[in-house]
N, C-alpha and C positions, 0 to 999 in steps of 0.2 A: 139469660137473666142471673141464672145460677152461677155461670163463670162471671159474672161482672161482680156479684156480691163477694163472691171466694176472692177474688184480685182485691178488692176493697179490705177485705178481713185480712189477708196476708199482707198487704202494704200496712195497715193500721200496726197489726202486730209487730213489723220490722220497726216500725216510727217509735213503738213505745219501748221495746227491747234496746234500740239505740239509746234513747233518752233514760233508761235506767244504767246503762253501760257509761254514758257520760257523767251522769250523776255520781256513781260510784267513783269513778276517776276524779271529778272534781272534788270530793271529800274523804282522799286516801292518800293525802300527803307524807304519811306516815308508812303507808303499804309496803312491806318490804318481803310480800310471799311469791315473788316471781322472779326466778333466777334470771331470766333472759331479759328483765328491764335494764335500759339504757340510761333511764332518767331516774333520779329519785328526789322527791321534793324534801325541802331542807327547812327546819323551824328557826335556824340561825347559822350565821356565818362568824367564825372567831379569826381574828386577825392577830398572829404571832409576834413577839418580840424575840429577835436572834440575841442570846447572851454573847457578848464579844470574843470571850477567851476558848479557843477550842479545847475538845477534850482528847487528850496526846494518849492514843491507844491504837494499838495496831488492829485489833478487831472488835466488833461492836460491842456494847455493854447493857445493860439495865442500868435504869436510875431509879433511885428511891427517894422518898421525901421526909425528911426529919425535922425537928424544929429547931434544928441547929444548921440545916443547909441540906444540899443534895448529897446523896451517898452512892458511890460508884465504885467498880474493881475494874479497873482499865488493865489491859494487857501492857505493863511497862516493866522495867527489871526492876526499880524499887519503888517504893510508896505505892504499892498495888492497891491498898483501902483507902480511899478518898474522902474528904468531906469537901464541898464544892459550894461557893457563894451561889446563892439563888439571882443575885442582881448580874454579876459580870460573869460567872462560870470559871472564876479563878479558884486554883485549888487551895484551900485554907489549912488543910492538914493532911498529911500524906505518911503513913505508917505501913510496917511490914515489906518485906523484901523478898524476892523470888530466892528459894533454895530448900534444901533437905532438913535442914535444922529444925528443932522443935518449935521455934519460934518464927518461922519462915513458911513460906506457901510455894507449892510447885504450879498446880494449875487450877488457880482460885477463879470463882464466878458467883459474882453477888446474886443472890436469891431472893432475898426479903428483908424490910424493915418493919418491926413489931413495935407500933408506937403505944402499946400498953405498957411495955417494960423496956422500951427505948433500946432494942437490940437490934443489930443487923447480921442476919444470918449469911455465912459464906460457904460455897460448897468447895472443896479441894478434891478436885476429881481423880488426882495421881495418889492422895495419901489416903484415899476413900474414908474420909472424916467429915464433919459437917460442925464448923467453927461458929459461935455464938459470940459477939462482940457487944460490951456494952457501948453506947454511943454519948459523948458530951460534947460540949464545946472545944475541949482539950484533945478530944479524938477519941481512940479506940482502946478499950482494955477486954483482952481474952477473958470469956467470962466461963466458957463450956466448951469441951470438945467431946465429939459424940461420934462414933464409928457406926458405919452404914454397911460393912463388909456381907455381900451377899444378897443385898436388897436391889441394887441396879436403879438408881434414881433417874428421872427424867427432869423434874421440879421439884423443888422443896419450898415450903413456906413454913415460917415458924409459928406456933402457937402458944408458946408459953416456955418459961426457963428451961421446961426438960421435955417438952412436947413438939415434934416436927409433923407437919402433913405431908407426904411424899406421893408424887405420882410416878410410879416406876414405868420404865420401858420394857426391855426384853429379861427371862421370858415371862408368859402369862401376865400381862398388863394389871396392873392394879392401884387403886387408891388406898392409902393405909396411915395409920396414925403410929409413929414412933415416938415412944415415951421409955425413958430410962433405958434406952439401949435394947428394948422389948417392942415389939408389933403388939399392939395392943388392939387394933380393929383391922380388917382389910375387906375390901369390896372389889370385885372384878370392874376394870373400866372398860365399857363397850357402847361404842358409839352408834352401831348399826345393830339391828336385830335379826340380821341375815345370819342363818345357820352356818355350823362348821367352818367359821373363818377361823384362820391359824394364827393365833395370838402367841403362840410358842416362838415362832420367826418373826412375825410383825406386830408392829404397835402404833397406836395413832400419836403423834408429835404434840400433843395440846398443851395449852399453856392453862395454869390454874393461879388464882388469887383467893384470898381469905378474909373474912369479915371476922374478926376477934370477937366484937362485942356481941354480934349477932350468932357466933357460933355455926358459920357458914363457909362453903367452899363453893366454887364457883369454876367452872372449866370452859374453854373455848378451843376449838380446834382450827388449825390455819388452813387445811384441805377442804374440809367440808365445814357449810354454814353451821356449825352444831354449838348449843350452850346448853349446861347444865348446872343443877344446884344440888350441893348435898349438906347435911347436918355433921357435926361431930360432937354431939353432947355425951357427957359421962363416957369418954374414951369410945366411944362408937359410932362409926359411920352410917348414914342412910341416905339414900338418893332422894329428893324431894320434887324434882320435873327435869325435864330434858325436852329439847326442841331443835327441829331443824328452821331457822330462820328464813331460809330460801329453800327451794326444793331442789336439790344435789342432784348431780348427774355423775353417775360412776356405774362401773360394771363389775361383777364378781369373776375374778379370773385366778386361777391357781390358788384357791382358798384365800384370797384377799380382795380389797375393794382397790380398783384401778381407776383413776380420775379419767372422765373425758374430756375431750379436747374443748368443750363448750362449757364446762364447769367454771363458775365465776370464784371458787374458792371459798375461804372461811375467813377467820379473824387471827392475825398472827401476834397480837397482844391483847392482854387483858389487864383491867385496873380497877380495884373495888374501892368506893369511897365507903361513909357510912351508912348512904342510902341507896346508891347505884351503881350498876355494872356498866364499864365504859368499854367499847371495842372499836378499833378502828378496822375500815374495811376497803380495800383496793379496788375491788369489782372488776378486775380482770380476767381474762378467762385462762385455762392451763396453758394455752399456747403463748398468749402474750407475756405471761408470767415466766415461760420459759425464754423468751425473747427480751426478758429485763425490762418491761413497759412499766411496771411498779416502781422502779427505780427513778423512773424520768417523771414521774406524776409531781406535778406543782401543788396539788391539792390533795386532800384525803379526806373522805367521809367517816364520821364517827357517830356510832349508834349508842343511846344510853338507855339502858334498861333498868327497871325497877326489880326488886329481889325476887318476885314473881315470874319473872322473864316476861313482862308487859313491855313495849317499845313505848318509851316516855319521849324522845326527843331524837331527831335526828340534825346532825351539826356538819358543816363545812369548814373544815380547815384549811387555813391558806398556804400551810406547808405540808410537806408529807413525811412526818416522824416516823422511824422505824418499830421504835417502843414509846409508850406513854406512860405516865403516873400521874394520878390525880391527887388533891389534897383531901384528907378526911372531909372537909367541910363543903367540897363540891365548888370551891372557889376558883382555884388553878389548875391546870393541867401544863405538865412539864413532857417535851419530847426529846428524843434523841434523832439528829439528823446526820444522813450518811451525804456527803458533798464532794469529794471522797472524805477530807477532814472533818471531823465529827465536832458538832456544836449543839447547844442545847437551844430549845425554842421555848418560849413561854406563852400560854394561853390564859387570858383571864376570862372565867365564865360569868363573873358578875360584876 
């Protein structure tokens, strides 16, 4: 008799447990806390429109959205700063050449467009300068040149006519404010709480984006599924929150984090609107990444978070852009495709 009751109790317990597991699973379309998941529930699917004109560049570029068109700094011999039509992808204006003269650029990279003062931030790696250009329908006017010698930038975002936000690389990685050629504030940039990591010889190649109106900086890492938010009020940076969207898979070796083969990576691009954070997610393992599987994907997952780090929406894109840029009003996303020729794809959110 005892064993019969015990058996019935166990069977009922298993039934109830399975019921709750299924219930949680059915109500967790937005759950992204399991790194081993191979299926993600989507709230929406966006179908992209491919702009007909290719981007003539030898290397991948970042694209930025302005009221006058898209902005890019492609790797070409002349006209390296370009204003691009949002309907066709055609170059409307191209200025500045590759060269050593004061009005030329050696190794330019587009870093940011600031809609508050209509400026394009361009980082010239070889000259160790940050150039700020006023953008209009007529093109680009050099407004400011600022040296960053000794800072070692990784990513630069423009905050005002005189202020830039910089994520540094080596040594001793930090997030800092550079204002009038002086460092006003600096905080160590640390993704992991592991002790004794060697930040002098290693760094996290994260991406950052800035909300000028909200005085917020957001960071995303490509190797680990990490997001973080910082404020930059009154020339001071302070961390607000950080999270691992998925459970990461890594080990500590030689005083640095080494990614395990089953780790599904993080976020290789980040774009911030006036309200939300957009991060694309490949969802491939380290082994699949090394095999180039992410380049062969015909679709891409896009996570949308609010400024408190809460997941708002999971979207499936029917193209696989390497970088994205979203309009401030959350109406349009532009992405850059590698085919291997480079094209711009446009997604309408509303």
